[in-house]
All heavy atoms as an XYZ file, in Angstrom:
716
protein
N      25.831     18.918      2.148
C      25.172     17.912      1.375
C      25.326     18.177     -0.133
O      25.462     17.258     -0.928
C      23.685     17.867      1.776
C      22.989     16.629      1.276
S      23.775     15.132      1.810
C      22.582     14.431      2.857
N      25.343     19.453     -0.474
C      25.460     19.785     -1.893
C      26.788     19.337     -2.487
O      26.886     19.054     -3.667
C      25.219     21.281     -2.161
C      26.214     22.197     -1.515
C      25.763     22.710     -0.146
O      24.798     22.195      0.430
O      26.436     23.605      0.371
N      27.814     19.235     -1.668
C      29.131     18.768     -2.120
C      29.031     17.308     -2.544
O      29.572     16.902     -3.562
C      30.161     18.942     -1.012
C      30.468     20.403     -0.734
C      29.644     21.125      0.125
C      31.550     21.036     -1.286
C      29.899     22.458      0.417
C      31.833     22.386     -1.026
C      30.983     23.087     -0.162
O      31.252     24.403      0.080
N      28.342     16.523     -1.725
C      28.179     15.121     -2.035
C      27.325     14.941     -3.316
O      27.639     14.128     -4.187
C      27.541     14.356     -0.871
C      28.533     14.407      0.309
C      27.197     12.926     -1.239
C      27.952     13.917      1.614
N      26.266     15.728     -3.399
C      25.424     15.663     -4.602
C      26.203     16.041     -5.859
O      25.989     15.465     -6.905
C      24.184     16.554     -4.464
C      23.152     16.030     -3.519
C      22.531     16.864     -2.585
C      22.807     14.696     -3.527
C      21.590     16.410     -1.725
C      21.855     14.208     -2.659
C      21.239     15.069     -1.759
O      20.274     14.580     -0.896
N      27.096     17.010     -5.732
C      27.905     17.399     -6.880
C      28.778     16.256     -7.329
O      28.918     15.954     -8.526
C      28.749     18.617     -6.530
N      29.388     15.569     -6.375
C      30.238     14.419     -6.685
C      29.408     13.282     -7.319
O      29.859     12.665     -8.289
C      30.945     13.906     -5.433
N      28.212     13.042     -6.792
C      27.366     11.998     -7.365
C      26.951     12.350     -8.785
O      26.894     11.493     -9.660
C      26.153     11.786     -6.454
C      26.468     11.100     -5.170
S      25.129     10.923     -3.954
C      23.643     10.889     -4.862
N      26.602     13.597     -9.001
C      26.217     14.064    -10.332
C      27.340     13.867    -11.328
O      27.138     13.367    -12.431
C      25.772     15.533    -10.284
C      25.381     16.145    -11.612
C      24.155     15.459    -12.191
C      25.115     17.633    -11.439
N      28.545     14.276    -10.911
C      29.694     14.084    -11.794
C      29.913     12.622    -12.121
O      30.203     12.254    -13.266
C      30.941     14.709    -11.166
C      30.974     16.239    -11.128
C      32.028     16.734    -10.179
C      31.209     16.788    -12.546
N      29.869     11.809    -11.089
C      30.094     10.369    -11.279
C      29.040      9.790    -12.251
O      29.366      9.041    -13.163
C      30.044      9.635     -9.935
C      30.127      8.153    -10.084
N      31.305      7.488    -10.358
C      29.163      7.194    -10.054
C      31.075      6.198    -10.463
N      29.782      5.992    -10.268
N      27.771     10.131    -11.998
C      26.686      9.607    -12.849
C      26.824     10.062    -14.293
O      26.517      9.301    -15.220
C      25.326     10.069    -12.276
O      25.226      9.603    -10.923
C      24.179      9.487    -13.078
N      27.342     11.271    -14.478
C      27.547     11.811    -15.835
C      28.803     11.262    -16.500
O      29.084     11.569    -17.657
C      27.579     13.325    -15.798
N      29.569     10.461    -15.775
C      30.789      9.911    -16.310
C      31.972     10.857    -16.335
O      32.937     10.636    -17.046
N      31.857     11.919    -15.563
C      32.921     12.917    -15.478
C      33.852     12.587    -14.306
O      33.456     11.925    -13.342
C      32.310     14.311    -15.285
C      31.383     14.737    -16.392
C      32.100     14.908    -17.706
O      33.188     15.464    -17.776
N      31.482     14.410    -18.775
N      35.063     13.121    -14.370
C      36.030     12.914    -13.280
C      35.590     13.743    -12.078
O      35.254     14.922    -12.195
C      37.415     13.338    -13.737
C      38.475     13.062    -12.692
C      39.880     13.441    -13.172
O      40.043     13.722    -14.348
O      40.750     13.421    -12.308
N      35.634     13.107    -10.922
C      35.289     13.818     -9.681
C      36.593     14.399     -9.106
O      37.373     13.674     -8.514
C      34.619     12.867     -8.650
C      34.269     13.624     -7.385
C      33.374     12.246     -9.254
N      36.797     15.693     -9.353
C      37.987     16.363     -8.812
C      37.580     17.730     -8.270
O      36.403     18.159     -8.431
C      39.087     16.475     -9.890
C      38.612     17.210    -11.128
O      37.811     18.116    -11.080
N      39.134     16.801    -12.284
N      38.543     18.420     -7.665
C      38.237     19.707     -7.057
C      37.631     20.711     -8.041
O      36.620     21.354     -7.744
C      39.497     20.295     -6.422
C      39.965     19.549     -5.218
C      41.240     20.139     -4.615
O      41.402     21.370     -4.670
O      42.069     19.372     -4.120
N      38.226     20.823     -9.188
C      37.781     21.809    -10.180
C      36.343     21.518    -10.634
O      35.531     22.415    -10.695
C      38.722     21.801    -11.371
C      38.380     22.820    -12.433
C      39.337     22.774    -13.620
O      40.458     22.304    -13.469
O      38.896     23.215    -14.707
N      36.043     20.262    -10.939
C      34.707     19.922    -11.447
C      33.638     20.070    -10.362
O      32.549     20.549    -10.615
C      34.686     18.525    -12.039
O      35.079     17.570    -11.057
N      33.993     19.740     -9.116
C      33.031     19.911     -8.019
C      32.752     21.413     -7.824
O      31.585     21.821     -7.659
C      33.545     19.262     -6.709
C      32.701     19.647     -5.510
C      33.572     17.754     -6.843
N      33.788     22.223     -7.859
C      33.596     23.681     -7.741
C      32.689     24.224     -8.833
O      31.811     25.035     -8.590
C      34.941     24.415     -7.776
C      35.743     24.289     -6.528
C      37.032     25.045     -6.667
C      37.984     24.814     -5.511
N      39.246     25.502     -5.684
N      32.888     23.759    -10.072
C      32.058     24.225    -11.190
C      30.596     23.847    -11.002
O      29.735     24.670    -11.277
C      32.594     23.620    -12.505
C      33.851     24.271    -13.015
C      34.271     23.648    -14.335
C      35.540     24.233    -14.861
N      35.958     23.634    -16.165
N      30.357     22.649    -10.534
C      28.969     22.209    -10.291
C      28.326     23.081     -9.233
O      27.200     23.558     -9.378
C      28.900     20.705     -9.868
C      29.360     19.810    -11.018
C      27.533     20.324     -9.367
C      28.424     19.734    -12.193
N      29.027     23.282     -8.112
C      28.492     24.079     -7.028
C      28.203     25.508     -7.459
O      27.146     26.071     -7.139
C      29.442     24.055     -5.841
C      29.562     22.712     -5.122
C      30.711     22.758     -4.116
C      28.271     22.304     -4.457
N      29.126     26.081     -8.198
C      28.950     27.456     -8.651
C      27.810     27.570     -9.674
O      27.046     28.505     -9.661
C      30.266     28.003     -9.245
C      31.310     28.245     -8.158
C      32.705     28.545     -8.711
O      32.889     28.528     -9.971
O      33.614     28.721     -7.888
N      27.667     26.547    -10.504
C      26.553     26.536    -11.479
C      25.224     26.445    -10.781
O      24.219     26.972    -11.284
C      26.743     25.354    -12.448
N      25.213     25.795     -9.603
C      23.987     25.671     -8.862
C      23.705     26.905     -7.983
O      22.683     26.982     -7.295
C      24.039     24.432     -7.959
N      24.627     27.870     -7.995
C      24.448     29.078     -7.231
C      24.941     28.991     -5.792
O      24.578     29.809     -4.968
N      25.762     28.016     -5.500
C      26.298     27.805     -4.164
C      27.738     28.271     -4.115
O      28.450     28.172     -5.111
C      26.210     26.321     -3.804
O      26.653     26.108     -2.509
N      28.142     28.822     -2.973
C      29.533     29.226     -2.822
C      30.344     27.985     -2.477
O      30.049     27.273     -1.533
C      29.673     30.241     -1.694
C      29.019     31.587     -2.046
O      29.048     31.938     -3.241
O      28.543     32.239     -1.145
N      31.393     27.734     -3.256
C      32.267     26.562     -3.034
C      33.349     26.922     -2.050
O      34.153     27.795     -2.304
C      32.827     26.087     -4.334
N      33.386     26.229     -0.914
C      34.415     26.423      0.101
C      35.581     25.481     -0.265
O      35.408     24.256     -0.311
C      33.852     26.090      1.461
C      34.886     26.213      2.585
O      35.959     26.814      2.358
O      34.600     25.730      3.699
N      36.732     26.073     -0.560
C      37.886     25.292     -1.014
C      38.266     24.153     -0.037
O      38.560     23.035     -0.457
C      39.106     26.168     -1.253
C      38.943     27.072     -2.466
O      38.149     26.717     -3.364
O      39.632     28.107     -2.519
N      38.215     24.447      1.246
C      38.588     23.445      2.244
C      37.626     22.277      2.235
O      38.015     21.099      2.326
C      38.633     24.070      3.634
N      36.352     22.563      2.088
C      35.341     21.489      2.059
C      35.459     20.677      0.795
O      35.279     19.453      0.813
C      33.936     22.076      2.201
C      33.693     22.628      3.602
C      32.320     23.225      3.755
N      31.347     22.148      3.859
C      30.046     22.349      3.953
N      29.549     23.579      3.946
N      29.216     21.351      4.021
N      35.753     21.322     -0.333
C      35.915     20.601     -1.573
C      37.124     19.678     -1.487
O      37.043     18.503     -1.859
C      36.056     21.570     -2.767
C      36.426     20.836     -4.047
C      34.780     22.362     -2.988
N      38.232     20.163     -0.946
C      39.421     19.338     -0.779
C      39.156     18.173      0.145
O      39.598     17.050     -0.125
C      40.583     20.211     -0.273
C      41.170     21.128     -1.275
C      42.294     21.942     -0.721
C      42.806     22.896     -1.773
N      43.964     23.642     -1.329
N      38.434     18.434      1.208
C      38.109     17.356      2.174
C      37.227     16.296      1.500
O      37.401     15.096      1.725
C      37.381     17.937      3.389
N      36.276     16.711      0.701
C      35.421     15.790     -0.026
C      36.234     14.886     -0.959
O      36.096     13.658     -0.958
C      34.330     16.516     -0.819
C      33.478     15.661     -1.699
C      32.549     14.753     -0.881
C      32.673     16.473     -2.669
N      37.090     15.513     -1.760
C      37.887     14.768     -2.734
C      38.805     13.786     -1.974
O      38.952     12.634     -2.372
C      38.700     15.706     -3.627
C      37.766     16.635     -4.407
C      39.616     14.946     -4.552
C      36.703     15.899     -5.243
N      39.389     14.213     -0.876
C      40.240     13.330     -0.098
C      39.452     12.159      0.494
O      39.920     11.023      0.521
C      40.925     14.123      1.041
N      38.253     12.452      0.967
C      37.408     11.405      1.555
C      36.939     10.376      0.503
O      36.715      9.230      0.827
C      36.213     12.027      2.239
N      36.802     10.837     -0.732
C      36.291      9.937     -1.781
C      37.371      9.129     -2.457
O      37.073      8.302     -3.317
C      35.536     10.774     -2.817
C      34.222     11.369     -2.385
C      33.634     12.248     -3.474
C      33.219     10.298     -1.948
N      38.633      9.344     -2.110
C      39.711      8.616     -2.769
C      39.573      7.120     -2.692
O      39.832      6.425     -3.660
C      41.075      9.039     -2.184
C      41.547     10.371     -2.644
C      42.895     10.749     -2.070
O      43.564      9.879     -1.441
O      43.311     11.902     -2.238
N      39.192      6.590     -1.570
C      39.100      5.140     -1.391
C      37.648      4.635     -1.439
O      37.371      3.526     -0.991
C      39.732      4.721     -0.038
C      41.206      5.070     -0.005
O      41.854      4.980     -1.068
O      41.688      5.416      1.087
N      36.733      5.433     -1.951
C      35.333      5.067     -1.979
C      34.912      4.687     -3.394
O      35.208      5.407     -4.338
C      34.448      6.251     -1.492
C      32.986      5.941     -1.616
C      34.802      6.583     -0.054
N      34.193      3.570     -3.487
C      33.584      3.199     -4.763
C      32.217      3.875     -4.790
O      31.267      3.449     -4.139
C      33.423      1.674     -4.837
C      32.813      1.198     -6.133
O      32.437      2.036     -6.988
O      32.710     -0.029     -6.335
N      32.132      4.973     -5.508
C      30.928      5.817     -5.516
C      29.715      5.026     -6.006
O      28.641      5.139     -5.443
C      31.150      7.087     -6.351
C      32.248      7.932     -5.723
C      29.857      7.905     -6.481
C      32.641      9.155     -6.541
N      29.899      4.214     -7.030
C      28.795      3.425     -7.558
C      28.203      2.506     -6.491
O      26.989      2.433     -6.298
C      29.247      2.604     -8.782
C      28.134      1.932     -9.515
C      27.255      2.933    -10.244
O      27.741      3.984    -10.687
O      26.047      2.656    -10.370
N      29.083      1.830     -5.764
C      28.631      0.932     -4.699
C      27.943      1.668     -3.583
O      26.909      1.282     -3.073
C      29.831      0.155     -4.155
C      29.476     -0.833     -3.054
C      30.684     -1.583     -2.527
O      31.721     -1.637     -3.190
O      30.574     -2.055     -1.410
N      28.496      2.825     -3.237
C      27.906      3.648     -2.161
C      26.499      4.128     -2.560
O      25.579      4.163     -1.755
C      28.797      4.833     -1.848
N      26.351      4.503     -3.842
C      25.044      4.969     -4.317
C      24.035      3.838     -4.293
O      22.869      4.043     -3.973
C      25.181      5.600     -5.709
C      25.869      6.937     -5.707
S      26.267      7.601     -7.313
C      24.701      7.664     -8.141
N      24.453      2.631     -4.678
C      23.561      1.475     -4.663
C      23.094      1.156     -3.250
O      21.905      0.872     -3.018
C      24.227      0.263     -5.302
C      24.371      0.356     -6.799
C      25.179     -0.800     -7.396
O      25.500     -1.740     -6.668
O      25.472     -0.713     -8.589
N      24.029      1.144     -2.317
C      23.674      0.861     -0.900
C      22.704      1.904     -0.387
O      21.758      1.604      0.351
C      24.918      0.826     -0.028
C      25.734     -0.410     -0.191
C      26.930     -0.413      0.726
C      27.773     -1.649      0.555
N      28.968     -1.625      1.427
N      22.925      3.157     -0.733
C      22.089      4.246     -0.271
C      20.685      4.119     -0.875
O      19.695      4.336     -0.201
C      22.679      5.636     -0.620
O      23.996      5.687     -0.064
C      21.863      6.754     -0.094
N      20.603      3.750     -2.128
C      19.306      3.601     -2.785
C      18.512      2.473     -2.148
O      17.305      2.593     -1.956
C      19.488      3.319     -4.290
N      19.171      1.384     -1.781
C      18.487      0.266     -1.103
C      18.009      0.715      0.260
O      16.897      0.383      0.682
C      19.415     -0.966     -1.022
C      18.831     -2.046     -0.122
C      19.704     -1.496     -2.407
N      18.799      1.459      0.984
C      18.427      1.916      2.321
C      17.316      2.952      2.266
O      16.510      3.050      3.163
C      19.648      2.489      3.032
N      17.244      3.731      1.177
C      16.263      4.781      1.057
C      14.885      4.209      0.697
O      13.874      4.828      1.001
C      16.699      5.801      0.022
N      14.815      3.061      0.057
C      13.529      2.503     -0.357
C      12.597      2.237      0.805
O      11.452      2.661      0.767
C      13.778      1.219     -1.170
N      13.020      1.596      1.897
C      12.087      1.412      3.022
C      11.720      2.736      3.670
O      10.589      2.910      4.117
C      12.863      0.551      4.011
C      13.906     -0.142      3.206
C      14.241      0.809      2.081
N      12.606      3.681      3.696
C      12.301      4.979      4.263
C      11.244      5.687      3.449
O      10.420      6.428      4.001
C      13.568      5.813      4.344
N      11.248      5.508      2.161
C      10.233      6.135      1.293
C       8.859      5.529      1.507
O       7.824      6.179      1.350
C      10.639      6.015     -0.154
N       8.817      4.282      1.907
C       7.528      3.605      2.134
C       6.896      4.035      3.451
O       5.711      3.964      3.627
C       7.707      2.116      2.126
N       7.696      4.514      4.384
C       7.193      4.889      5.708
C       6.139      5.981      5.671
O       5.104      5.878      6.327
C       8.351      5.257      6.611
N       6.312      7.073      4.899
C       5.263      8.084      4.851
C       3.945      7.538      4.344
O       2.865      7.917      4.820
C       5.840      9.137      3.926
C       7.300      8.971      3.995
C       7.499      7.504      4.192
N       3.960      6.636      3.375
C       2.720      6.057      2.834
C       2.016      5.268      3.909
O       0.776      5.337      4.049
C       3.017      5.178      1.644
N       2.746      4.512      4.700
C       2.143      3.722      5.788
C       1.586      4.673      6.848
O       0.516      4.389      7.405
C       3.202      2.791      6.401
N       2.262      5.760      7.122
C       1.754      6.706      8.097
C       0.452      7.354      7.628
O      -0.469      7.526      8.412
C       2.818      7.766      8.381
N       0.375      7.704      6.345
C      -0.839      8.256      5.785
C      -2.002      7.269      5.879
O      -3.132      7.631      6.212
C      -0.619      8.675      4.329
C       0.214      9.912      4.164
C       0.375     10.297      2.694
O      -0.459      9.917      1.872
O       1.391     10.965      2.404
N      -1.719      6.024      5.578
C      -2.738      4.989      5.626
C      -3.290      4.853      7.061
O      -4.464      4.747      7.277
C      -2.176      3.667      5.141
C      -3.215      2.576      4.972
C      -2.631      1.333      4.345
O      -1.988      1.445      3.302
O      -2.861      0.258      4.948
N      -2.357      4.816      8.032
C      -2.770      4.696      9.422
C      -3.598      5.908      9.852
O      -4.586      5.747     10.596
C      -1.534      4.543     10.298
N      -3.210      7.070      9.375
C      -3.967      8.280      9.731
C      -5.378      8.243      9.148
O      -6.339      8.622      9.803
C      -3.209      9.510      9.183
C      -3.801     10.830      9.600
C      -2.994     12.000      9.103
O      -1.763     11.954      9.239
O      -3.610     12.975      8.631
N      -5.485      7.767      7.899
C      -6.798      7.665      7.263
C      -7.691      6.671      8.046
O      -8.887      6.934      8.220
C      -6.648      7.225      5.809
C      -6.072      8.286      4.920
C      -5.837      7.792      3.503
O      -6.222      6.621      3.173
O      -5.261      8.546      2.690
N      -7.101      5.556      8.465
C      -7.868      4.552      9.218
C      -8.353      5.172     10.554
O      -9.494      4.945     10.952
C      -7.013      3.321      9.498
C      -6.777      2.472      8.252
C      -5.894      1.283      8.536
O      -5.589      0.997      9.724
O      -5.493      0.628      7.551
N      -7.507      5.928     11.208
C      -7.873      6.552     12.467
C      -8.995      7.565     12.254
O      -9.950      7.652     13.042
C      -6.662      7.251     13.090
N      -8.944      8.305     11.148
C     -10.026      9.271     10.837
C     -11.346      8.552     10.583
O     -12.391      8.992     11.032
C      -9.628     10.118      9.617
C      -8.553     11.137      9.914
C      -8.138     11.919      8.672
O      -8.798     11.755      7.592
O      -7.155     12.657      8.767
N     -11.297      7.425      9.868
C     -12.497      6.657      9.605
C     -13.086      6.115     10.891
O     -14.312      6.151     11.092
C     -12.195      5.505      8.634
C     -11.883      5.940      7.223
C     -11.464      4.793      6.319
O     -11.527      3.631      6.753
O     -11.089      5.048      5.192
N     -12.235      5.643     11.808
C     -12.737      5.153     13.084
C     -13.358      6.274     13.885
O     -14.399      6.071     14.523
C     -11.578      4.529     13.889
C     -11.091      3.203     13.328
C      -9.875      2.656     14.077
O      -9.474      3.254     15.110
O      -9.344      1.646     13.625
N     -12.767      7.449     13.854
C     -13.330      8.607     14.583
C     -14.685      8.980     14.004
O     -15.630      9.282     14.769
C     -12.393      9.828     14.498
C     -11.135      9.632     15.322
O     -11.122      8.738     16.201
O     -10.153     10.401     15.091
N     -14.832      8.940     12.692
C     -16.119      9.240     12.072
C     -17.170      8.213     12.452
O     -18.317      8.586     12.751
C     -15.948      9.282     10.548
C     -15.192     10.480     10.018
C     -14.964     10.428      8.525
O     -15.578      9.596      7.832
O     -14.154     11.249      8.034
N     -16.789      6.936     12.465
C     -17.736      5.876     12.853
C     -18.188      6.069     14.283
O     -19.380      5.931     14.607
C     -17.102      4.508     12.645
C     -16.917      4.099     11.219
C     -16.180      2.774     11.061
O     -15.956      2.088     12.060
O     -15.832      2.422      9.915
N     -17.254      6.401     15.169
C     -17.608      6.620     16.572
C     -18.544      7.818     16.711
O     -19.494      7.774     17.495
C     -16.352      6.836     17.417
C     -15.528      5.621     17.622
C     -14.225      5.895     18.384
O     -14.065      7.012     18.935
O     -13.399      4.985     18.465
N     -18.283      8.855     15.958
C     -19.134     10.060     16.007
C     -20.543      9.727     15.535
O     -21.527     10.152     16.135
C     -18.542     11.168     15.173
N     -20.657      8.913     14.510
C     -21.966      8.504     13.988
C     -22.714      7.669     15.015
O     -23.909      7.825     15.228
C     -21.812      7.737     12.678
C     -21.363      8.596     11.505
C     -21.097      7.787     10.250
O     -21.317      6.562     10.245
O     -20.641      8.387      9.257
N     -22.010      6.735     15.673
C     -22.626      5.881     16.703
C     -23.118      6.717     17.890
O     -24.210      6.498     18.411
C     -21.642      4.832     17.176
C     -21.353      3.766     16.156
C     -20.255      2.786     16.605
O     -19.765      2.902     17.756
O     -19.895      1.916     15.789
N     -22.316      7.708     18.313
C     -22.709      8.569     19.416
C     -23.937      9.408     19.031
O     -24.833      9.598     19.835
C     -21.549      9.475     19.811
C     -20.400      8.757     20.500
C     -19.233      9.647     20.782
O     -19.303     10.869     20.522
O     -18.194      9.109     21.249
N     -23.967      9.882     17.803
C     -25.110     10.648     17.322
C     -26.347      9.784     17.284
O     -27.431     10.231     17.735
C     -24.798     11.259     15.956
N     -26.230      8.549     16.827
C     -27.388      7.662     16.785
C     -27.861      7.347     18.198
O     -29.066      7.266     18.450
C     -27.017      6.377     16.050
N     -26.935      7.148     19.114
C     -27.297      6.857     20.518
C     -28.032      8.053     21.096
O     -28.998      7.900     21.875
C     -26.084      6.497     21.326
N     -27.591      9.232     20.799
C     -28.237     10.434     21.318
C     -29.635     10.597     20.789
O     -30.566     10.967     21.520
N     -29.876     10.247     19.524
C     -31.208     10.296     18.945
C     -32.126      9.279     19.610
O     -33.318      9.538     19.833
C     -31.151     10.106     17.434
C     -30.581     11.254     16.597
C     -30.469     10.853     15.143
C     -31.467     12.479     16.721
N     -31.566      8.104     19.888
C     -32.368      7.058     20.550
C     -32.856      7.502     21.897
O     -33.965      7.184     22.316
N     -32.038      8.271     22.595
C     -32.411      8.720     23.948
C     -33.564      9.702     23.884
O     -34.410      9.780     24.800
C     -31.206      9.334     24.640
N     -33.654     10.470     22.799
C     -34.718     11.417     22.656
C     -36.090     10.725     22.536
O     -37.124     11.201     23.006
C     -34.510     12.292     21.402
C     -33.401     13.350     21.479
C     -33.248     14.040     20.143
C     -33.709     14.378     22.556
N     -36.100      9.562     21.857
C     -37.340      8.878     21.609
C     -37.531      7.677     22.528
O     -38.471      6.921     22.392
C     -37.409      8.426     20.145
C     -37.344      9.564     19.199
C     -36.157      9.816     18.494
C     -38.409     10.422     19.025
C     -36.087     10.896     17.618
C     -38.330     11.479     18.139
C     -37.196     11.751     17.449
N     -36.588      7.482     23.467
C     -36.458      6.402     24.369
C     -37.565      5.749     24.910
O     -38.069      4.908     25.386
């Protein structure tokens, strides 16, 4: 994944995405650059419009980012329902004592 991020970083910075620049980015980040993987990445990106790919990915990532918020909201609602049920059971139990 870091190879793709290096290419995206170079593209965003307006730099040429080539083997040497990708290796420099990876090494600067403290990662070991595998020559075969770098060559494969550069070859795979030859016919790719990086800008378009980044835009499509950003659009696809937006709904995925909203999913955790919806999950948290559902969890909070479930907790509130559990608390209400516990209060009702406690009130019912008190009523039985004075029944």
